[in-house]
N, C-alpha and C positions, 0 to 999 in steps of 0.2 A: 712545647717549651719546657713544661714540667717533666715530661718523660725523658727528654734529652738530657736535662741536668741530672736526672736520676741515673742514667746510664754512665755519665761522666763520673759520678761519685762511686758507682759500683765498680767501675774499672780502676778507679784510683785507690779506694780503700773501703771495701764493703762494711767492715766492722765499724769503722769511724762514722760512716754514713748512717748506719742503723742506730748506733748509740746516740748520734746527734738528733735524729728524729724521734727517738724513743722519749726524749724530753718533752716533745709535743705530741701527745697521743692522736690528736685529730689529723695532723699532717702525716704522722707515721702510718695511720690506717689508710689514708689516701694513697700514700706511696706503696703500701703493701698491696692494695687493690690493683694499682697500675702495673706493678711488677709481678703480680700473682705469686707471691712468695708462699 
């Protein structure tokens, strides 16, 4: 579920997605681990 929504955001607008989650470091780190940035 979480990874699927990540892919949607990445394909839609990666910069927007990253800046959005950068506001919440805990979630951003989780996303970063899942996507292996």
